[in-house]
Every structure is written in C-alpha cells, then in structure tokens.
C-alpha positions in Angstrom: -36.7 10.2 5.7 -34.3 10.9 2.8 -31.9 12.6 5.0 -32.0 9.6 7.5 -31.2 7.3 4.4 -28.4 9.5 3.2 -27.0 9.7 6.8 -27.2 5.8 7.1 -25.4 5.5 3.8 -22.6 7.9 4.8 -22.1 6.1 8.1 -22.2 2.5 6.5 -19.9 3.6 3.7 -17.3 5.1 6.3 -17.3 2.0 8.4 -16.9 -0.2 5.4 -13.8 1.7 4.4 -12.2 1.3 7.8 -13.2 -2.4 8.1 -11.5 -3.3 4.7 -9.0 -5.6 6.2 -9.2 -6.7 9.9 -5.7 -7.9 9.9 -3.6 -4.8 9.1 -3.6 -1.2 8.8 -1.6 0.1 5.9 0.0 3.6 5.8 2.4 5.3 3.5 5.0 8.1 3.5 7.1 9.8 0.8 10.9 10.1 1.5 12.2 12.8 -0.9 15.5 12.3 -2.7 18.4 13.6 -1.0 19.7 15.6 -4.1 17.7 17.1 -7.1 17.2 14.2 -9.7 17.9 11.4 -7.1 16.0 8.5 -5.9 13.3 8.9 -3.1 11.0 6.3 -2.0 7.5 5.6 -0.9 7.6 3.6 2.4 4.7 1.5 3.1 4.1 0.3 6.8 1.9 -2.5 7.9 0.5 -2.3 11.4 -0.5 -5.8 12.4 -3.9 -6.1 14.0 -3.7 -9.8 14.5 -0.3 -11.0 15.6 -0.9 -14.4 13.9 -1.4 -13.0 10.4 1.7 -12.1 8.5 2.6 -10.5 5.1 4.3 -13.0 2.6 7.8 -12.1 1.0 6.7 -14.0 -2.0 4.8 -12.9 -3.9 6.4 -9.5 -3.2 4.4 -6.6 -1.9 3.6 -4.3 -4.9 3.0 -0.6 -5.2 0.9 0.8 -8.1 1.1 4.6 -8.5 -2.2 6.2 -9.6 -1.7 6.3 -13.3 -3.3 9.8 -13.7 -0.5 11.4 -11.5 2.5 13.1 -13.3 4.6 13.8 -10.2 6.4 10.3 -9.4 7.9 7.9 -11.6 8.3 4.3 -10.2 12.0 2.9 -10.5 11.5 -0.8 -9.9 9.2 -2.9 -12.2 6.4 -4.5 -10.6 6.5 -8.1 -9.8 4.1 -10.4 -11.6 1.2 -11.8 -9.8 1.4 -15.3 -8.4 0.9 -18.4 -10.6 -0.8 -20.7 -8.2 -1.9 -21.1 -4.6 0.2 -19.8 -1.7 1.2 -22.6 1.0 1.2 -21.0 4.5 3.5 -23.8 5.8 6.3 -22.8 3.3 5.9 -19.0 3.5 8.7 -16.4 4.6 7.3 -13.2 6.1 8.0 -9.4 5.8 9.4 -7.8 8.9 6.5 -5.7 9.9 8.6 -3.5 12.3 10.2 -2.0 9.1 8.5 -0.3 6.3 8.6 -1.7 2.8 10.5 0.7 0.5 9.5 1.4 -3.2 12.1 3.6 -5.0 10.5 6.5 -6.9 12.0 9.7 -8.7 10.3 12.9 -9.2 9.4 13.3 -12.9 11.5 15.9 -14.7 8.3 17.5 -15.9 6.5 17.4 -12.5 4.8 20.8 -11.7 6.1 22.6 -8.8 4.0 22.5 -5.5 2.6 20.2 -2.9 0.7 17.2 -4.3 -1.5 14.6 -2.6 -0.9 11.3 -4.6 -2.7 8.1 -4.5 -1.3 4.6 -4.8 -2.5 1.1 -4.5 -0.7 -1.5 -2.3 -1.1 -5.3 -3.3 0.1 -7.7 -0.9 -0.5 -11.5 0.1 -0.8 -12.6 3.7 -1.2 -15.9 5.6 -2.4 -17.2 9.0 -0.1 -20.3 9.8 -2.4 -21.1 12.8 -5.5 -21.2 10.6 -3.7 -22.5 7.6 -5.0 -19.9 4.9 -3.6 -17.3 2.7 -5.3 -14.3 1.0 -4.6 -11.3 -1.4 -4.9 -7.9 0.1 -5.1 -4.4 -1.3 -5.1 -1.0 0.3 -5.3 2.5 -1.1 -2.7 4.8 0.4 -2.0 8.5 0.0 1.3 10.5 0.2 2.1 14.0 0.2 5.0 14.9 -2.3 6.5 18.5 -2.5 8.1 19.3 -5.8 10.7 22.3 -5.1 
C-alpha cells in the first residue's frame, strides 16, 4: 500500500512538472564565447503549443541564473518587473522562431570542467483572442564547459 502511494506520488509529480504551462515548452542552450574571456550567451527558445498565445516584448523576458553557481556571469542587468496590468490589445510580441539571447561570460574564477547549470526564465504572455495576459516561469538547464 505504501509503495502504491509512493508510485502514485511520483507519477503525479512528474505529470505536474510537464504540465506547468500548456501554452509553451521552454528550452535553453549555452553558446560559448568565440574567444577566451569573450561573451557567450544563453539562448532561450519558446516552442508554442497554442498558436494564439504569444510572448510579450514588454516587459522583456528575463533570465535569472542560479545564485549558487560560480561558472557564469550575466552581462545585462535584469529588467524590472511590470508596474501594472498588461493590455493584450496593445502588446508587441517576441518572434518565437528565434531564440531570446542573454549575454553571459564565463567567470574568471570558474573551475574547469563541464557543469550542468540551472536558471529561471520569467516571461509574460497574452491571448489576444481571449483577452488575457499572464506571467510565466520556467526552470531551464544548460551544459557549460570551462576549458
């Protein structure tokens, strides 16, 4: 009986994780710098699951690196959260065919090796058809190799 409850909890937990946002799948990759000490990027790609729901340009998509990691340093300051309601009739949208780029550099003190790093993507999305907007978050992981 205990095993059945544990299995049910695992199954429900995994389905809840995949059903976090029914409108987008969010993935990320790391593009290393072209030269040592240069700028690389974390590229976030939104795959739409509902063609009528789009990612807003304003407020801008934000990426928050895991604060405990010591490998990457964000190059751009995060944008402040919105001050009020978002109007879906006045929104401009991100081109979902292209990834959103977040410039980063490898920290000078980063230990060598391959690291699996976490980050949180925060974005706002709207449905013009249904007239609503919402805030979304997604946890992403990227693999970074420090030579």
